[in-house]
Short mmCIF file of the C-alpha atoms (twelve columns), coordinates in Angstrom:
data_MODEL
# 
_entry.id   MODEL 
# 
loop_
_atom_site.group_PDB 
_atom_site.id 
_atom_site.type_symbol 
_atom_site.label_atom_id 
_atom_site.label_alt_id 
_atom_site.label_comp_id 
_atom_site.label_asym_id 
_atom_site.label_seq_id 
_atom_site.Cartn_x 
_atom_site.Cartn_y 
_atom_site.Cartn_z 
_atom_site.pdbx_PDB_model_num 
ATOM 1   C CA . MET A 1   0.000   0.000   0.000   1 
ATOM 2   C CA . THR A 2   1.370   3.382   -0.948  1 
ATOM 3   C CA . ILE A 3   1.361   6.305   1.428   1 
ATOM 4   C CA . PHE A 4   -1.288  8.017   -0.665  1 
ATOM 5   C CA . ARG A 5   -3.549  4.953   -0.560  1 
ATOM 6   C CA . PHE A 6   -3.129  4.866   3.200   1 
ATOM 7   C CA . ILE A 7   -4.119  8.536   3.444   1 
ATOM 8   C CA . ALA A 8   -7.161  7.925   1.235   1 
ATOM 9   C CA . ALA A 9   -8.227  4.963   3.383   1 
ATOM 10  C CA . LYS A 10  -7.886  6.907   6.635   1 
ATOM 11  C CA . LYS A 11  -9.172  10.319  5.541   1 
ATOM 12  C CA . THR A 12  -12.500 9.773   7.310   1 
ATOM 13  C CA . GLU A 13  -10.662 9.187   10.585  1 
ATOM 14  C CA . HIS A 14  -7.945  11.839  10.377  1 
ATOM 15  C CA . SER A 15  -7.285  15.154  8.698   1 
ATOM 16  C CA . ILE A 16  -5.500  14.931  5.353   1 
ATOM 17  C CA . GLN A 17  -3.381  17.921  6.339   1 
ATOM 18  C CA . ILE A 18  -2.162  16.248  9.541   1 
ATOM 19  C CA . MET A 19  -1.533  12.868  7.873   1 
ATOM 20  C CA . CYS A 20  0.490   14.513  5.101   1 
ATOM 21  C CA . ARG A 21  2.582   16.393  7.655   1 
ATOM 22  C CA . VAL A 22  3.186   13.293  9.818   1 
ATOM 23  C CA . LEU A 23  3.956   11.092  6.799   1 
ATOM 24  C CA . GLU A 24  6.125   13.817  5.259   1 
ATOM 25  C CA . VAL A 25  4.341   14.073  1.923   1 
ATOM 26  C CA . SER A 26  2.877   17.173  0.319   1 
ATOM 27  C CA . ARG A 27  -0.843  17.765  0.281   1 
ATOM 28  C CA . SER A 28  -0.586  18.837  -3.353  1 
ATOM 29  C CA . GLY A 29  1.087   15.497  -4.151  1 
ATOM 30  C CA . TYR A 30  -1.736  13.614  -2.447  1 
ATOM 31  C CA . HIS A 31  -4.435  15.587  -4.256  1 
ATOM 32  C CA . ALA A 32  -2.656  15.170  -7.616  1 
ATOM 33  C CA . TRP A 33  -2.504  11.400  -6.978  1 
ATOM 34  C CA . ALA A 34  -6.201  11.329  -6.027  1 
ATOM 35  C CA . VAL A 35  -7.374  12.775  -9.366  1 
ATOM 36  C CA . ARG A 36  -4.850  10.955  -11.581 1 
ATOM 37  C CA . PRO A 37  -6.321  8.025   -13.551 1 
ATOM 38  C CA . PRO A 38  -4.803  4.601   -12.845 1 
ATOM 39  C CA . SER A 39  -1.843  3.631   -15.018 1 
ATOM 40  C CA . ALA A 40  -1.960  0.778   -17.518 1 
ATOM 41  C CA . ARG A 41  0.270   -1.250  -15.218 1 
ATOM 42  C CA . ALA A 42  -2.012  -0.658  -12.219 1 
ATOM 43  C CA . ILE A 43  -4.999  -1.834  -14.266 1 
ATOM 44  C CA . ALA A 44  -3.108  -4.929  -15.465 1 
ATOM 45  C CA . ASP A 45  -1.990  -5.710  -11.906 1 
ATOM 46  C CA . GLU A 46  -5.565  -5.418  -10.670 1 
ATOM 47  C CA . GLN A 47  -6.779  -7.824  -13.379 1 
ATOM 48  C CA . LEU A 48  -3.984  -10.257 -12.547 1 
ATOM 49  C CA . THR A 49  -4.855  -10.096 -8.853  1 
ATOM 50  C CA . GLY A 50  -8.462  -10.914 -9.695  1 
ATOM 51  C CA . ARG A 51  -7.427  -13.883 -11.844 1 
ATOM 52  C CA . ILE A 52  -5.163  -15.182 -9.066  1 
ATOM 53  C CA . ALA A 53  -8.095  -14.982 -6.653  1 
ATOM 54  C CA . VAL A 54  -10.283 -16.960 -9.101  1 
ATOM 55  C CA . ILE A 55  -7.636  -19.683 -9.527  1 
ATOM 56  C CA . HIS A 56  -7.178  -19.921 -5.769  1 
ATOM 57  C CA . LYS A 57  -10.936 -20.159 -5.208  1 
ATOM 58  C CA . GLU A 58  -11.404 -22.740 -7.995  1 
ATOM 59  C CA . SER A 59  -8.755  -24.891 -6.333  1 
ATOM 60  C CA . ARG A 60  -10.844 -24.800 -3.140  1 
ATOM 61  C CA . LYS A 61  -8.119  -22.603 -1.641  1 
ATOM 62  C CA . THR A 62  -5.555  -25.398 -1.797  1 
ATOM 63  C CA . TYR A 63  -3.179  -23.928 -4.413  1 
ATOM 64  C CA . GLY A 64  -0.218  -21.972 -3.147  1 
ATOM 65  C CA . SER A 65  1.865   -19.559 -5.164  1 
ATOM 66  C CA . PRO A 66  3.819   -22.213 -7.157  1 
ATOM 67  C CA . ARG A 67  0.674   -23.917 -8.405  1 
ATOM 68  C CA . VAL A 68  -1.158  -20.649 -9.057  1 
ATOM 69  C CA . HIS A 69  1.865   -19.496 -11.061 1 
ATOM 70  C CA . ALA A 70  1.806   -22.772 -13.004 1 
ATOM 71  C CA . GLU A 71  -1.891  -22.269 -13.791 1 
ATOM 72  C CA . LEU A 72  -1.151  -18.783 -15.073 1 
ATOM 73  C CA . ARG A 73  1.758   -20.081 -17.174 1 
ATOM 74  C CA . LEU A 74  -0.424  -22.761 -18.785 1 
ATOM 75  C CA . GLY A 75  -2.035  -19.989 -20.740 1 
ATOM 76  C CA . ARG A 76  -5.258  -19.657 -18.870 1 
ATOM 77  C CA . LEU A 77  -4.301  -16.021 -18.459 1 
ATOM 78  C CA . LYS A 78  -2.188  -13.857 -20.683 1 
ATOM 79  C CA . LEU A 79  0.583   -12.522 -18.468 1 
ATOM 80  C CA . ARG A 80  1.787   -8.999  -19.044 1 
ATOM 81  C CA . PRO A 81  5.334   -8.860  -20.375 1 
ATOM 82  C CA . HIS A 82  8.202   -8.298  -18.003 1 
ATOM 83  C CA . ALA A 83  8.859   -4.628  -17.392 1 
ATOM 84  C CA . ASP A 84  12.333  -4.876  -18.928 1 
ATOM 85  C CA . MET A 85  11.197  -6.623  -22.122 1 
ATOM 86  C CA . PRO A 86  9.754   -4.971  -25.220 1 
ATOM 87  C CA . ALA A 87  6.047   -5.623  -25.666 1 
ATOM 88  C CA . GLY A 88  6.493   -7.920  -28.681 1 
ATOM 89  C CA . ALA A 89  9.484   -9.910  -27.393 1 
ATOM 90  C CA . PRO A 90  9.128   -13.692 -27.673 1 
ATOM 91  C CA . ALA A 91  8.743   -15.582 -24.396 1 
ATOM 92  C CA . GLU A 92  11.950  -17.549 -25.019 1 
ATOM 93  C CA . THR A 93  14.044  -14.391 -24.603 1 
ATOM 94  C CA . ARG A 94  12.721  -13.621 -21.161 1 
ATOM 95  C CA . HIS A 95  14.941  -14.455 -18.245 1 
ATOM 96  C CA . SER A 96  13.558  -16.602 -15.479 1 
ATOM 97  C CA . ARG A 97  14.730  -17.526 -12.018 1 
ATOM 98  C CA . TRP A 98  13.640  -21.100 -12.664 1 
ATOM 99  C CA . ARG A 99  15.417  -22.707 -15.544 1 
ATOM 100 C CA . PHE A 100 14.876  -26.181 -16.901 1 
ATOM 101 C CA . ASN A 101 18.107  -28.162 -17.085 1 
ATOM 102 C CA . PRO A 102 17.686  -31.392 -19.097 1 
ATOM 103 C CA . GLN A 103 21.052  -32.730 -17.821 1 
ATOM 104 C CA . GLY A 104 19.786  -32.563 -14.228 1 
# 
């Protein structure tokens, strides 16, 4: 959760002016954030979070992160490209922490 999201969530309980001062952020920065539309990445992350929740629920809440990731990789959801890769880059060029080694 970002500082601005925290301020937005707590603005009914506390003054925005006081929270901005205590959290050392500008009020103008908070208000600019509040009216800014969500970025493409934020929208994609929200969709991915929803899909993860569906997969977890469909597994009767038994799948952990490795199996949910495997479900996503099977193509049941189109993953957004890595931030460091061009949009049209083939999947084979992406680097992964987990590499298959046929020699064992």
